[in-house]
N, C-alpha and C positions, 0 to 999 in steps of 0.2 A: 144749948144751940154754943156756947164760949168754951167750952169744954170739948167739941168735936174741932172745933177751929184752932185748939191749941194742938189738939192732937195731930191734925192735918199738916197743921205748919211744922209740927214737930219731925212727922215723917218724913218732909221736904226736907228740910234741913239734914235730917240722916242721909237720905236720897243722894242730897248735893255733896255731902261730905261724901261720902262712898265712890261718887263720881270724879271727885278732885283727887282723890286715892288713886283712883283707876288712871287718869288721865299722868300723874305721876308717876305710876306703873309702867306705862307703856312709851313715856317720853324717854325718844331717842338718846342713846350713847354718845357723847362726843368722842373724837379720838384719844384728848389728853385725860378726859376719864379713863376709857380704856386702859392707854398705858401705866396711869395710875397704878391701878388693881393689878395690871400683869407685873409690874417690876416691885410689889409688895413681895408677889410671890418666889422673887429671886434677891429677896432682901434689899433692894437698890430705893434711894430715895424717890419722890414723884416726879423731882424734873431728871431721874436716868442718872444721878450722880451715885457714887459709892466705888465697892469693890466685892467683887464678886468673890466667891470662896474658891481656892485652889483646890481641886479635888482626882482621885484615879479611881478608875473602875479596871476592872477584865471580867472576863466571861468566854461567851463562843460568838461564831460568825457563821453565817450561810452566805459564803461568797462564791461566785462563778460556779456554782453547784457543788460547793466541798464544805463540809465542816472544819474550821480551825478555829484555835486561841485568839484571842482577840482582847486587844488593850488599849486604852483611852486615859488620857491625862488633860484636863482644862484649865487654863492659866485664868487670873483674876480680870485680862482684858483684851479677851477674842484668840490668846494663842493655846496652839492644841498640838497634840502628838498622838497618834492612833497606829495601830499596826494588826495586819492579821496575816497569822504568823503560818505561811504555807507555800508551796511552789510555786502556788499561782496569786500569793496572797502580795502585799505592799507593807511600807511604813510612811506616813505622808503627815505634814505639820506646817503650822506657820508660828513664828516668831516675832510676830509685829511687822516686820519688813519682807520676808519672803515667804511665800507659799511653795510647797516643796513637797516632791512624792521620790520615794526610791524604791526599787523594782527587787524582789526576793533574793537578786544575787549581787547586790550592792551597787547596782549602778543608781544613780541620783541626779536631779534635776527641779530646776527652778519653774515651778509652774507659771504659765501667762495666758491671758486675755480670758476666754470663757473656761478653761480649766482650773484656774487660779480663781474666780469671780462665784463660780457655783460650790467649791470645796468651801470655801468661807462661810457663805451664806448657809450650806447645811448646818455646819459648826458651830455658826454663831446662833440659829435658831435653837438648835439641840443645848447649846451650854446658858443659853440666855443672854448671853452680849447684844443679842439684836437689839435689846431694850436701853442699853447703855448709852450716855449722852455724847460718848466718844465714836459711835458703829457709826460710820459712813453709811448710813440707809436713809432713802428718803418712803415715808408710811403713810398711805392714806385709808382711811375707811371706808368700805363699802357699804351703802345701805342694806341694811337686813329687816326681813320682818320679824313681829315678836315670837312668830312660833317658831323660826330657824334656833336650832341648840347651839351655834357657831355663829362668830363673827367673821366677817372678812375682811382681809388687808392687802393691799396691793404694795409689793416692797421692793422697791429701785436700787439698787447699789451705786452709789453717785459717783459720777463720772466713768461707768463702765455703760455696757447694751444689756446686763445681767437685769432681768422682770421676774418677778414671780409671785405668786397669791399664798396667801397663810392665813389658814382658817384656825381660829381659837376658839374653844370651850368656854360658852357665856356664862357656866358655873365656876370653872374652876378659873378662868383665864389663862392655861396654857394651850401652848400648842398642840394643835391636832393633827395636822398635816400641812406641807409646803409643795406646791406643786409649781414645774419650772417646763415650760413647751417647749421644747429640743428639737431640732431637724429629725430626730427621730418620734416624735411622738410628745405626748406629758410623759415630766418623771414625776413621781409621786413618792414622798417620804412620808410615811405615818410615823408619829410618837405616841406612845402608849408606857403604859405601868409608870409611872411619876411616883418617886421616892426622894423625902429630905434627904440631900446631904451636905453638912455644913451649911444649913440655913438657905440652900439653893435648892429649888425642885428640878429634879434630872428625868428625864428619860430613860428608863432602863431598857427599852427594846424599842429598836428603831428599823423599821421595815420599808424597803425602795422597790417600787413597782415599775418595771419598765417596759412597756409592751407587753409579752408573752413570759417576761422574768421576772421573779421575785427574791431579792437578798434580805436578808436580816441580821440585824449586830444586837447582842444583849450581854448586859452588862450584871452579872450574878453576885458583885461583889464588888463596893464602893468606899471608898473613905477621905476625910478630908486631908491635905497636903498643910504641913507647917510653912512650904516655903513653895515658890514658883517653879513650874515644871521646866524642865529644859527642854526647848523645842527648833535647836537649830538643825539645819539641813546637815546630815555626816555627808562627809566628803567620799565623792563618787569611786570607788574602787570594783567595778564589775569584775566579779572573778571568775565568770563566764566564757570571757574570750581571752585568747591565747593568739600570739602571732608567731609564725614559722618565717624567721628570717634567711634561713638557707633557700625557700622558696622563691619562686617568682610572684612578684605583685598583680601580673599581668592575668586577665581573667579572659575564657573562652566565652565570647559572646557572637550572638548574631542577631537579624533584624527579623521580626516577623511579617508574614504578609500584609498586617494590618500597619505597621510602622513601630511598634513596640521593641524596647531591647530585649534581648534575652540573653539568660548566663545560666554557663553550666557548672553546676554547684555538686559538692559530694554530700550524699544525707547518709549519716551513721558507715562514710566512708565507702559509698557504692552511687555510682553514675545512674540516676532513675530519670534523667531525662530534662528537659528544660527548667528553668524558672523566670517568670517576669520579673526585673526589676523595677521595682515600682514603689518611686519614694512616697507617692499619694497612698499607699497601705500603712495602715498602723498596726498590722501583727503579720506573722510569718504564715503561710498558707500551704495546705497539703491535698493533695485529694485523695478520698476516701478509701481509692484503691490501691493505691502506693501506701498509706498509712498501714492498712491489712496485711498488706506482701511483706512490709516488712517489721509487723508484728511490734507495730507502737500501741503503747496503752492509750485508752480513752479515757477522759477525765474532764467532770464537770460541764458548765453549759456557758455560750456567751452570745450575746447580739450582736450582730454586725449589722452596720449602718454603712448603706452604699447609697449608690447615685440615683440607685430608683426606687430605695425605701429599704424597709428591715429584713434581717433572716437570723434564724436560731442555726446555732452550730454546736459543737463541743470541740475541746482538746484533746491534741495527739500529742504524745510527748516521745521527743526524739532523744538520741545520743549523741550526736554531732553533726555541723553544717558548715563546711568548709568552703572558703570561697576565697582565692588568691593567697593572700599570708595570712589569711584569718581563719579560723577554728573558734565555732559559737558550741560550747559545751552544752549539753542537755536543753537544747533550744525546744521550747513549748510551739505545737504549731495550732493552727485552727483549720478545720476540718472543712473546705470546699470544694463541689465538684466542678474540675478543671477541665472536661472534655468540650463544653461549650466553647471554651476559649479557645482549644486544640483546633476545634473546626474552625474557627476563625482564622486563627494566626498560622495555619499551615505546619505546625510541629508539634511534638508530643508536650505536651506541657502538663508537670507534676504539679507545681505550686508558684507561689508570689514571696520574693525576698523584699521584705518591707522592715517597718522599725526596728525591731527588737535586734536585726545584724546592725542595720546602716547606723544604730546610734551608738554601738560600741566600735566603729570604725572609723576608718577616715578612706574615702571613696574620693577618685577623681574618674569622672565619664565623660564620654564627648558624643553627644548623640548621634550627631551627623555621620561619623566613624566609625562608630559602636566599640570603641575604645573604652575598657576600664581598666584601672588598678583599684587595690585594697590594700592599704599599708595601716599600719599602727600610727594614731596620732600622733604620740611621745616622741615618734625619730621622724616625723614631717618636714620638709622646707619648702612652701610655696616658691613656684617659680613662674614668674608673670604675673600680672594683675593682682590683686590686694585684697582685703578679709573686709565681710561688712557682716553686721548683725545678721543673726539668724535667729527667727524664733520657732518654738516648736508648741502647735495648735492640734491638738488631739494627738500628739507624737508624730506631727507630721510637719516637713521643714514650710516656713511661712517668712517672707522677705516684703519689706513694701517696696512698691511701683508706683511709677505716676502714667497719667495716662489726660487723654484731650479735656482740654479745660483746667489746664494745670493742677489737676486733682493727686492726690497721692491717699493709699490705702495698703493694709495687707492684702499679699495673695497667697497661695498656696502653692509649690511645686511640686508637679507631680510627673514623674516619667513615664506613670503608667497609660496617658493619655498624651491621644498624637494630634491634640488640637492647637490652636495659639494660646488663646486665653477664653475661657469661659466665665462670664459675669452671675454671680449667684442673684437669685431672686430680689432681696433684701438691696442689694446695691442699686441692680436693675431699676427700682423704684425710688430709692434715697437719689440718685442722680437724675432720673428720668432718662436714661440711656435709649429708650425706647420713642421717647417724643421728636416728630421731623425726623425719623431714619426709615429707610426702606430697608425690609429685611423680609427674610422667607422662612416658613417653618422645616424644622428638622427635629429629628426623635436621635439621642444619645443614651446609649446602656453602659450600665455596669452591676455591680451586686446590688440585688434589689429589683433588677428589671429597668424599664425606659424612663426617660423622661423627656417633656416638651421642652424643646428650645427655640430661640428666633435667632438667625445668624444674619448680621449686615457688616459694614465697614465700618471700621471706627477711625476716628480722622490720624491718634498715634498712640502708640505706647509706650514707652520708656522701662526697659530692665536690666541692671548691671550697666548703666552706663549708657547705653545703645538704645537708639531711639529708631522703631519700626514705624514707617510710614503706611498709613491707609489697610492694615490689617485686616482681613476677615474673621471676625471674632463671633464668638455664641452670646447670648441674653436666655438666662433660664426663666424658666417660666412656672415651676414646681414649687410649693411650699414645704415640702416635705422631702427628707434624704440630704444628700452633703448639699447641694448648692442650693439648700434655704439658710445655710449657715448664715446667722448676721452679724458675725464678730470678723469677717474676713470678705473683701470683695469678690473675690472670683478663684480661681485654679488655672494656674500657667501648664500649659503641657509640653511638649517637643515641638510645636512647630515654631517657639519662640527661644527653646533653650538648645537648638541646635546650631543656633549663631556662638554656641561657648564651648568650652572646657570648663565643667563645672565641677569643682571642689567642694564636697560635704563635709564638714566639721562638726558634725553634733555633738561631742564630748564638748567642745569649747564654745560651741552655740553660735558658730562663725561660718561663712559661706563666701568662695570666690566664684567670678565669673569674669572668667581669662578669655579675651578675643581669640578665635579660632589661628590668628597669625603666631600664636603661641602654643601649639598641641603638643600633644603627647610624643608626635612621631616629626614636628615641624608642620606640614601641610602649609595650603593655602592660606591668605591674609581674606578674612571673609569682606564682605560687601556692608557696609554701613553706613549711616550719615554724613 
């Protein structure tokens, strides 16, 4: 009897011991414990202090539908420089102060807003700097079931609007996937093939998935560096642009039936029709029938993010694009059917003149009279008005403007829109712009389709020092497309810009709003407050 009692009690203690160990096994991990484990993989202290090993790697990239040589260097404290060596490629970097990008022709610019934040976040996750105590990130652990092979973290960049979700492997404590919800849908980076390089665990394969497109960067050889890499932005010296000073800077223009500004440009020295002059376009666009007629080589793949959603397309390689005094050599166009635009605008529309051309020139435009001139920025002197800061966001001109309630925010300037201003969906919510306001529904179209809007009267809006009283404006209602961008408050169209002569100087990152009393040909004094 006593023996059975002893055995029973023994079994009970064994079972209790097993249960205690089981409870310990499923005990939820804390954020501090997770970060301690993850930091060990990169040679950092438990509190994130230390120095990451500088390294360099080279391999191949599958970028924009082409395969090209790829190089990457990582510094100790979040600095980096990388390049994709191709006509469609780029070079980019961060020197601890400036995040920058340079096109294949040598045109370089400092990145701002979301372009900067996203570039930094992806590279910091890849390099392991996201774990460093100096990284300006706020990290939150998401509860996960014990069966889940990964642990989820919400990662926000401090003092910005950048928010993302990071998945860590529960076994290795290394990043598996980073997801950012862009206006065009989720963008996902997958980190694979980890190898040790100088004490740092580095993914040798990074895959980016964005809608229907997939891009890949693979490191085939990597080594530790004895010193920090040079990550400064190269001086901007675009080799693709020349200026013919013996030609007039004036551009042949007209206005479409929709109110858009059209320009006559020469493509490969031929007049093929009208181009929409669109400061809201991040690329040069060509109609596929025109590209085929001119025997333009097709290359690669691209995802176009428009007002109504996404659309995939291809690149077309030209020989030259001439407007005013400027000649852009070897322009890269994106193929897009322009026939629907032509039907609406009452002219033969063969393409869109956007960022790649505008960024390398100085352009004066007076929307109300359709007068336009294209100059060499190095030879231009501003007459009337004064310069103010110009920010490029997704390669599009962005300025600060004020509106009712004494609010101030960033707005995109879009000469391809014939509206006054359309507030983005996040700004409509943030500023409660539909509260106690009478509105009517409307639809607005662009690349990708239509977007739902509400239309109403704003108390006032101020641009370039001019206040517009009681303008009729739009309020976006869509959570996808260009009007869902949370980084800027809205899109300013011709409705406001026609009150000025506007001087776009992308190379110097500045812009001038000159009141129409001082126009290209004199003109009349505009009515303002």
